[in-house]
Residue frames as qw, qx, qy, qz and C-alpha x, y, z in Angstrom:
[[0.378, 0.749, 0.180, 0.514, -219.39, 21.21, 65.13],
 [0.456, -0.126, -0.303, 0.827, -217.02, 23.79, 66.56],
 [0.030, -0.757, -0.446, 0.478, -218.49, 26.94, 68.04],
 [0.386, 0.640, 0.335, 0.574, -219.29, 29.74, 65.59],
 [0.335, -0.289, -0.250, 0.861, -217.78, 33.06, 66.68],
 [0.177, 0.798, 0.362, -0.448, -219.63, 36.36, 66.57],
 [0.007, -0.603, 0.432, 0.671, -217.21, 37.60, 63.90],
 [0.113, 0.018, 0.899, 0.424, -217.98, 34.67, 61.60],
 [0.171, 0.624, 0.745, -0.166, -221.71, 35.16, 62.16],
 [0.103, 0.790, 0.068, -0.600, -221.38, 38.84, 61.24],
 [0.040, -0.396, 0.671, 0.625, -219.40, 38.02, 58.08],
 [0.133, 0.246, 0.934, 0.222, -221.92, 35.36, 57.04],
 [0.164, 0.719, 0.566, -0.368, -224.88, 37.64, 57.72],
 [0.082, 0.699, -0.207, -0.679, -223.36, 40.38, 55.56],
 [0.057, -0.207, 0.828, 0.517, -222.61, 37.98, 52.70],
 [0.131, 0.399, 0.906, 0.058, -226.04, 36.36, 52.72],
 [0.159, 0.751, 0.393, -0.506, -227.92, 39.65, 52.99],
 [0.085, 0.576, -0.416, -0.698, -226.04, 41.06, 49.99],
 [0.065, 0.015, 0.928, 0.367, -226.93, 37.89, 48.11],
 [0.144, 0.594, 0.766, -0.198, -230.60, 38.30, 48.99],
 [0.130, 0.731, 0.055, -0.667, -230.52, 41.93, 47.86],
 [0.056, 0.351, -0.690, -0.630, -229.13, 40.86, 44.48],
 [0.085, 0.273, 0.950, 0.124, -231.84, 38.19, 44.27],
 [0.172, 0.694, 0.524, -0.463, -234.54, 40.79, 44.95],
 [0.136, 0.601, -0.311, -0.723, -233.18, 42.86, 42.03],
 [0.026, 0.068, -0.899, -0.431, -233.52, 39.79, 39.81],
 [0.113, 0.517, 0.826, -0.195, -237.08, 39.31, 41.05],
 [0.155, 0.702, 0.154, -0.678, -237.77, 42.95, 40.23],
 [0.112, 0.413, -0.610, -0.667, -236.44, 42.53, 36.70],
 [0.022, -0.110, -0.964, -0.241, -238.43, 39.35, 36.15],
 [0.035, 0.587, 0.771, -0.247, -241.71, 40.53, 37.67],
 [0.158, 0.563, 0.339, 0.737, -241.62, 44.14, 36.45],
 [0.392, -0.835, -0.152, -0.355, -242.23, 45.60, 39.90],
 [0.001, 0.666, -0.577, 0.473, -240.24, 46.60, 42.95],
 [0.880, -0.270, -0.390, -0.003, -239.31, 43.70, 45.21],
 [0.082, -0.741, 0.481, -0.462, -237.71, 44.28, 48.60],
 [0.618, -0.012, -0.746, 0.249, -236.15, 42.02, 51.22],
 [0.431, -0.602, 0.192, -0.645, -237.72, 42.10, 54.67],
 [0.819, -0.428, 0.259, -0.282, -237.31, 40.16, 57.92],
 [0.697, 0.463, -0.534, 0.122, -233.96, 38.68, 56.92],
 [0.631, -0.618, 0.423, -0.203, -232.48, 36.28, 59.46],
 [0.675, 0.354, -0.647, 0.020, -229.82, 33.59, 59.58],
 [0.766, -0.515, 0.299, -0.244, -229.28, 30.81, 62.08],
 [0.334, 0.551, -0.764, 0.024, -226.32, 28.49, 62.57],
 [0.792, -0.275, 0.436, -0.328, -226.31, 24.85, 63.58],
 [0.319, -0.231, 0.887, 0.242, -225.55, 21.31, 62.54],
 [0.358, 0.095, -0.620, -0.691, -227.05, 19.98, 59.34],
 [0.209, -0.233, -0.948, 0.066, -228.79, 17.15, 61.22],
 [0.009, 0.506, 0.595, -0.624, -230.90, 19.64, 63.21],
 [0.205, 0.444, -0.096, -0.867, -231.56, 22.25, 60.53],
 [0.236, 0.052, -0.793, -0.559, -232.59, 19.77, 57.84],
 [0.042, -0.358, -0.907, 0.218, -235.32, 18.47, 60.15],
 [0.212, 0.415, 0.202, -0.861, -237.13, 21.79, 59.63],
 [0.259, 0.118, -0.655, -0.700, -238.15, 20.52, 56.19],
 [0.246, -0.298, -0.918, -0.091, -240.55, 17.92, 57.60],
 [0.032, -0.509, -0.564, 0.649, -242.24, 20.67, 59.61],
 [0.231, 0.339, -0.237, -0.880, -243.18, 22.45, 56.37],
 [0.666, 0.334, 0.587, -0.316, -246.49, 21.20, 54.96],
 [0.750, 0.540, 0.363, 0.119, -246.17, 19.74, 51.45],
 [0.191, -0.778, 0.298, 0.519, -242.78, 21.37, 50.74],
 [0.792, 0.583, 0.039, 0.175, -241.24, 21.73, 47.31],
 [0.559, -0.683, 0.291, 0.370, -237.44, 21.69, 47.53],
 [0.643, 0.734, -0.186, 0.114, -234.79, 22.84, 45.06],
 [0.778, -0.493, 0.231, 0.312, -231.36, 21.33, 45.73],
 [0.498, 0.829, -0.225, 0.118, -228.24, 22.97, 44.30],
 [0.872, -0.229, -0.020, 0.432, -224.78, 21.47, 44.72],
 [0.012, -0.961, 0.257, 0.102, -221.96, 23.94, 45.35],
 [0.929, 0.113, 0.103, 0.336, -218.83, 22.85, 43.50],
 [0.347, 0.835, -0.216, 0.367, -215.30, 24.18, 43.15],
 [0.309, 0.469, -0.610, 0.559, -212.70, 25.08, 45.78],
 [0.266, -0.079, 0.718, -0.639, -215.23, 24.48, 48.55],
 [0.257, -0.227, -0.874, -0.345, -218.15, 22.08, 48.59],
 [0.248, 0.150, 0.564, -0.773, -221.68, 22.39, 49.83],
 [0.051, -0.404, -0.838, -0.365, -225.33, 22.15, 49.03],
 [0.241, 0.029, 0.236, -0.941, -228.32, 24.46, 49.28],
 [0.001, -0.450, -0.892, -0.048, -231.91, 23.45, 49.90],
 [0.212, -0.052, -0.033, -0.975, -234.41, 26.13, 48.85],
 [0.010, -0.342, -0.926, 0.161, -237.72, 25.21, 50.47],
 [0.296, -0.187, -0.230, -0.908, -241.10, 26.54, 49.34],
 [0.397, 0.167, 0.711, -0.557, -244.29, 26.08, 51.30],
 [0.345, 0.439, 0.811, 0.177, -247.30, 24.74, 49.45],
 [0.172, 0.889, 0.316, -0.285, -248.69, 28.28, 49.17],
 [0.080, -0.772, 0.360, 0.518, -245.48, 29.81, 47.84],
 [0.371, -0.108, 0.814, 0.434, -244.89, 27.00, 45.33],
 [0.306, 0.641, 0.686, 0.159, -248.21, 27.98, 43.73],
 [0.001, 0.925, 0.183, -0.332, -247.96, 31.74, 44.24],
 [0.316, -0.563, 0.438, 0.626, -244.55, 32.21, 42.60],
 [0.319, 0.175, 0.752, 0.550, -245.50, 30.78, 39.17],
 [0.111, 0.805, 0.581, 0.038, -248.71, 32.82, 39.25],
 [0.185, -0.855, 0.009, 0.485, -246.70, 35.97, 39.98],
 [0.238, -0.551, 0.543, 0.587, -244.22, 35.38, 37.17],
 [0.565, 0.287, 0.740, 0.225, -246.07, 33.50, 34.41],
 [0.361, 0.884, 0.274, -0.115, -247.28, 36.69, 32.70],
 [0.027, -0.870, 0.410, 0.272, -243.65, 37.75, 32.33],
 [0.247, -0.332, 0.875, 0.254, -242.65, 34.34, 31.00],
 [0.700, 0.344, 0.083, -0.621, -245.31, 33.97, 28.32],
 [0.479, 0.412, -0.729, -0.264, -243.35, 31.36, 26.40],
 [0.057, 0.104, -0.953, 0.278, -244.12, 28.95, 29.25],
 [0.524, -0.004, 0.261, -0.811, -247.86, 29.55, 29.50],
 [0.872, 0.144, -0.172, -0.434, -248.77, 26.41, 27.55],
 [0.432, 0.364, -0.804, 0.186, -246.03, 24.25, 29.00],
 [0.770, -0.462, -0.376, -0.230, -247.51, 21.68, 31.43],
 [0.761, -0.242, -0.331, 0.503, -244.31, 21.84, 33.49],
 [0.176, 0.750, -0.015, 0.638, -244.29, 25.64, 33.76],
 [0.580, -0.788, 0.036, -0.203, -244.51, 25.62, 37.58],
 [0.878, -0.291, 0.126, 0.358, -241.40, 23.46, 37.96],
 [0.603, 0.453, 0.112, 0.648, -239.52, 25.48, 35.33],
 [0.083, -0.844, -0.001, -0.529, -240.31, 28.77, 37.08],
 [0.727, -0.680, 0.092, -0.026, -239.35, 27.42, 40.51],
 [0.850, -0.028, 0.129, 0.511, -236.03, 26.22, 39.10],
 [0.359, 0.657, 0.079, 0.659, -235.48, 29.66, 37.60],
 [0.404, -0.853, 0.036, -0.328, -236.16, 31.25, 40.98],
 [0.859, -0.431, 0.130, 0.242, -233.64, 28.89, 42.58],
 [0.703, 0.341, 0.115, 0.614, -231.13, 29.82, 39.89],
 [0.063, 0.810, 0.022, 0.583, -231.61, 33.49, 40.74],
 [0.549, -0.785, 0.113, -0.265, -231.56, 33.30, 44.52],
 [0.897, -0.324, 0.164, 0.254, -228.96, 30.58, 45.11],
 [0.684, 0.431, 0.083, 0.583, -226.69, 31.98, 42.39],
 [0.030, -0.874, 0.055, -0.483, -226.81, 35.43, 43.98],
 [0.669, -0.701, 0.227, -0.097, -225.72, 34.07, 47.38],
 [0.914, -0.035, 0.201, 0.351, -223.12, 31.70, 45.92],
 [0.497, 0.666, 0.030, 0.556, -221.64, 34.55, 43.86],
 [0.257, -0.871, 0.171, -0.382, -221.44, 36.70, 46.99],
 [0.856, -0.452, 0.235, 0.091, -219.77, 33.85, 48.91],
 [0.827, 0.287, 0.146, 0.461, -217.31, 33.45, 46.05],
 [0.275, 0.785, -0.030, 0.554, -216.49, 37.16, 45.85],
 [0.407, -0.824, 0.189, -0.346, -216.26, 37.87, 49.57],
 [0.821, -0.446, 0.354, 0.047, -214.33, 34.72, 50.51],
 [0.213, 0.708, -0.600, -0.305, -212.19, 34.67, 47.34],
 [0.545, -0.068, 0.835, -0.004, -213.23, 31.11, 46.55],
 [0.334, 0.220, -0.617, -0.678, -213.83, 29.75, 43.07],
 [0.282, 0.213, 0.896, -0.269, -217.22, 28.12, 43.61],
 [0.333, 0.018, -0.483, -0.809, -220.25, 27.62, 41.41],
 [0.633, 0.092, 0.529, -0.557, -223.80, 26.35, 41.66],
 [0.139, 0.001, 0.922, 0.362, -224.67, 23.20, 39.73],
 [0.392, -0.236, -0.528, -0.716, -227.99, 22.61, 37.92],
 [0.434, -0.194, 0.537, -0.696, -230.78, 22.49, 40.56],
 [0.271, -0.144, -0.936, -0.170, -232.76, 19.35, 41.24],
 [0.493, -0.302, 0.038, -0.815, -236.41, 19.57, 42.30],
 [0.117, -0.123, -0.954, 0.245, -238.00, 17.43, 45.00],
 [0.414, -0.383, -0.373, -0.736, -241.79, 17.52, 44.80],
 [0.520, -0.419, 0.380, -0.640, -244.01, 17.21, 47.91],
 [0.961, -0.054, -0.044, -0.267, -244.84, 13.55, 47.27],
 [0.811, 0.302, -0.385, 0.322, -241.12, 12.74, 47.20],
 [0.035, 0.595, -0.463, 0.656, -240.17, 14.78, 50.29],
 [0.832, -0.384, -0.364, -0.168, -240.71, 11.85, 52.63],
 [0.573, -0.748, 0.323, -0.080, -239.09, 11.14, 55.97],
 [0.909, -0.023, 0.294, 0.296, -237.08, 8.39, 54.28],
 [0.540, 0.687, 0.061, 0.483, -235.73, 10.89, 51.73],
 [0.170, -0.906, 0.191, -0.338, -234.93, 13.37, 54.50],
 [0.802, -0.515, 0.297, 0.066, -233.18, 10.74, 56.63],
 [0.840, 0.257, 0.197, 0.436, -230.98, 9.91, 53.63],
 [0.270, 0.825, -0.037, 0.496, -230.12, 13.61, 53.22],
 [0.495, -0.812, 0.236, -0.200, -229.29, 13.92, 56.91],
 [0.904, -0.235, 0.276, 0.226, -227.07, 10.84, 56.76],
 [0.703, 0.500, 0.132, 0.488, -225.25, 12.15, 53.67],
 [0.159, 0.737, -0.119, 0.646, -224.55, 15.50, 55.38],
 [0.723, -0.554, -0.390, 0.135, -224.03, 14.28, 58.94],
 [0.544, -0.689, -0.100, 0.468, -222.72, 16.95, 61.34],
 [0.488, 0.371, 0.222, 0.758, -221.78, 19.42, 58.63],
 [0.095, -0.309, -0.181, 0.929, -221.58, 23.19, 59.20],
 [0.094, 0.565, 0.739, 0.355, -225.04, 24.52, 58.31],
 [0.043, 0.171, 0.145, -0.974, -226.82, 27.85, 57.96],
 [0.149, 0.639, 0.753, 0.041, -230.56, 28.49, 57.80],
 [0.065, -0.142, 0.073, 0.985, -231.43, 31.74, 56.02],
 [0.128, 0.651, 0.748, -0.006, -234.92, 33.21, 55.80],
 [0.016, -0.249, 0.034, 0.968, -236.44, 36.38, 54.36],
 [0.441, 0.663, 0.557, -0.238, -239.62, 37.76, 52.88],
 [0.232, 0.043, 0.471, 0.850, -239.49, 38.92, 49.27],
 [0.209, 0.638, 0.521, -0.528, -242.16, 41.62, 49.22],
 [0.299, 0.354, 0.585, 0.666, -243.66, 42.46, 45.84],
 [0.041, -0.003, 0.053, -0.998, -244.95, 46.00, 45.36],
 [0.544, -0.044, -0.153, -0.824, -248.46, 44.96, 44.38],
 [0.790, -0.023, -0.523, -0.318, -248.83, 41.25, 45.10],
 [0.832, -0.531, 0.066, -0.150, -247.91, 40.51, 48.68],
 [0.103, -0.723, 0.682, -0.049, -244.91, 38.46, 49.70],
 [0.933, 0.065, -0.354, -0.028, -243.28, 35.07, 49.48],
 [0.337, -0.762, 0.505, -0.224, -241.05, 33.64, 52.18],
 [0.929, 0.153, -0.327, 0.084, -239.03, 30.61, 51.09],
 [0.484, -0.780, 0.396, 0.010, -236.15, 29.56, 53.29],
 [0.638, 0.549, -0.535, 0.076, -232.70, 28.16, 52.55],
 [0.808, -0.516, 0.273, 0.081, -230.71, 25.51, 54.35],
 [0.469, 0.759, -0.449, 0.053, -227.05, 25.74, 53.38],
 [0.921, -0.320, 0.152, 0.165, -224.75, 22.78, 54.06],
 [0.322, 0.874, -0.349, 0.105, -221.12, 23.92, 53.86],
 [0.895, 0.007, -0.306, 0.325, -217.86, 22.03, 54.24],
 [0.608, -0.632, -0.118, 0.465, -215.07, 23.00, 56.63],
 [0.496, 0.195, 0.226, 0.816, -213.33, 25.03, 53.91],
 [0.089, -0.766, -0.321, -0.549, -216.04, 27.69, 54.21],
 [0.595, -0.787, -0.155, 0.044, -215.64, 27.97, 57.97],
 [0.726, -0.249, 0.099, 0.633, -211.85, 28.01, 57.68],
 [0.346, 0.424, 0.279, 0.789, -211.96, 30.76, 55.04],
 [0.279, -0.845, -0.267, -0.369, -214.33, 32.83, 57.17],
 [0.707, -0.625, -0.065, 0.326, -211.91, 32.50, 60.08],
 [0.605, 0.009, 0.205, 0.770, -209.07, 33.71, 57.86],
 [0.090, 0.672, 0.333, 0.655, -211.18, 36.61, 56.67],
 [0.499, -0.841, -0.204, -0.055, -211.84, 37.58, 60.27],
 [0.721, -0.407, 0.070, 0.556, -208.11, 37.42, 61.04],
 [0.443, 0.335, 0.296, 0.777, -207.31, 39.56, 57.98],
 [0.130, -0.810, -0.302, -0.485, -209.85, 42.15, 59.01],
 [0.635, -0.736, -0.144, 0.184, -208.44, 42.24, 62.52],
 [0.617, -0.324, 0.195, 0.690, -205.10, 43.28, 61.08]]
């Protein structure tokens, strides 16, 4: 992977943070309380290395969203075992129609992925002037998040441009959750960021 310049890192950090802020507003609307973003960070690397973080998370639940359109990619939203239980508990009272649905935890986690990944993808689309969209998310449960599964994901995305983004979503009355994203992006994203940097320089 070619070296990531400071300008591209700054552009990406701005885009992702704005996406997280929009996601926190969606959390606020859904939960009925103020939700803020804290301890936001992003890291850059190759997909092979960043995806390995998943196996270091105990009993992870993963939501995978394909990015389609003028540029291609994939996001992995990873919840720890604690967060995968805490999020449905935080939101179930606001989603009463799901209370008697045996799959309510999966449905709520998919809704959270829809909110957070869509917010970042929309910001990427707007800021980079790319027509891109998020596909329907797919859930990988802890029992399916094996090393064999991960090795297949690494092979499918070998040496792609990747970003790891993390943040705490702090709820006014109920503590915080801290899922993390691994974003696998094709060269079109990096090329467009370079062009955006050049445009800004002029």
